[in-house]
N, C-alpha and C positions, 0 to 999 in steps of 0.2 A: 296330335291326341297322343298324351302320353296311353305308354301298354300296359292298364293295369289291370290286376286281376277281377273277375267278379267275384266276392266273396256271399258265398253259401254254409251258414253254421246248422250246426245236426246238434243236438240233444243236449242245447245249451241251457232253455228253460226248464225241458221236458221230455222223456223216452221219446225220442223219432221228430221229435220240433224239426220243421225248416222253418231255418232266417231268409230271407232275401230281400236284396233292396226289389222296389217296385218297378223300376226301370234302370237298363245300361244303354250306354253309346261307346261305340267305338268307331273308330276306320281302319280294320286290319284281323289280322289275328288275335287272341287271347285266348288266356286260362282260366277257366274256373276253376278257386280256392275251394275246396271243399274241406272245411275244419271242423272236426269232429270234436264236439266236450263230453261225451260222457262215449261208453258202452259201442260197442263194431255194430257198424251196420253195411248195409246194402243202400246205393245210390244211384237210382237212373236220371240217365239224364235225355231228354230229348228236343230235336229240335224242329219245327211247326215245318211244311210244306214252304213259308217265302223265304225262310231263310236256308234250309236245307239245299237251296238252289243258288247258292252261293258260298256255302259252308258248311263244314263236316266236324261230328267228333269223332276222336280217335277211336272213342269204344263207347256205348248207351250205358252197359251195365261194369259200377266200381263198388267195390269192398273195398271198408274206409277204415281200419284198428281202430281203437277206443284211442281218445286222448290223444291224435294225431289229427294232422293236413296232406291230402292230397293234391294235388294240380292236375287237371285233365286240360289237354290242348284244343281251343276250338281253332280249325282254318279255314282261314277265308281265300279261296282260291278262285273265288269268280271274281267279274266287273260289275260295277252296276251298285244301286245303293238298296238295301233290303230294311226290312222291319218285320218284324217276327216274334211268335212264343219260344222259350225256352220254357219244358215241363222239366220239373226239378221233383223228385218221389224218392220217399226213403223209406225203411221198411219193407218195399214189396208194398208200396202203393198204402200205406198206413198215412199217413201225412205226403200231399200233393203239394206245391206249390209253383207257380209263373213268373217269369219274369219279361217284361218285355224289350227285346234287345232290336236296337237300332244302327244296323251296321250303313254308315256314311261313304263315299270317294276321301279319298287319302287327299290332304290338301297339298299342292303341288308348293313344290320351297325353291329358291331358285338360288343357287348357288353358285359366287362368284367368285372368281380369282383375284386378287388385289397383284397389278404389275406396277413395279417401280421403273425406275429410269435405270438402274441398276444391270437388267437383263439389256437394255441393249448395247452396253459396252461388252468388248470381248474381254472371256475369261482369260486367266494367265492358265499355260498347259503345264501339266506337269514332267518331267520325265520321266520317258518306260524304262523301266528297269526290269530287264533279261529274258522280255515275253521271247512268243512265239518269231524268228525272224529277225531278231535284234539281232545276232552276231553279222551276220549280211552289212545291215544297216550301221552297225557301226564301224566295220570295214570302207566302206563308201564314203564315209564321215570324215575316217581319215586318212588322207590319198599317200602320207610315209609308208602305209602298208601295202598299198595297192603298187608303189613304184618297186620297194622290194619282191613282193611277189613277182609282177613282170620281172626287173632283174633275174633275181634266181631262176625263171622261167631260161631268159635270152643269154645268159651264163651255160646252164646247163645244156641247150641245145645248142652252142659254139663249140663246148666242152666236147659234145658226142659226137657232130660233125671233124672237128679236129685230130679224134682217135681215129676214126672212120677213115679219112684221106689222107691222115700222115703226111700232108703238106706243108712247107713252109710259110706259104699266103696263108692259108686256113689258118694255122697253127697263132700265125698274127693277126689273123682276124678276131680271133678269139680272145687274143688279148686285148686287142681294141675297145672285146663288147664288158671285159672282164674290168678295164679302166672305164668305161660308161660307166659302167652301175656303182662302180664304186665312190665317182664323182656324185652322180644323183643320190646315193643313200647319204652323202657326206651332206651334200643342200637340203638335202630335206629334215636332215637331223639337228641342221646347227639353225636351218632356216626359219 
């Protein structure tokens, strides 16, 4: 059921006159639209016991300026159905009208999701762009950098040992490591 306000016309035909429909039906919270066609007026709203078990009005007394409109919220916060009377009085009871209000259970709607064949196929992945951890991942993906780093570490270790020991055999070994690193770099760069 669409949520339409309950219209209450005041001062339309004569001073303090109240015009309302005989019945109003809803399946949830709604607004009472108090439309004042004349001078400023006080409007009193009251739900009877049957309605007040599952619904509440934000306030019972409302001042409505002349030639203006005011919305008053009726909140349905209980479960179940209820039928009762809404009392509407203008000008401190000078005019009073009653509306039979029926609150029904909301209709259950089935929400379906359409699924087609494209969901069963793998979706293409977009390349990651500079997120966290992407520096190490890019080094591992390019083995030439790994070989270069390990070669520099091996060369530094061999040079350090050759300087500390100061022996011809160790210097020869350091030169062999240097040649090995240069050959590995050449293979990686050209291959």
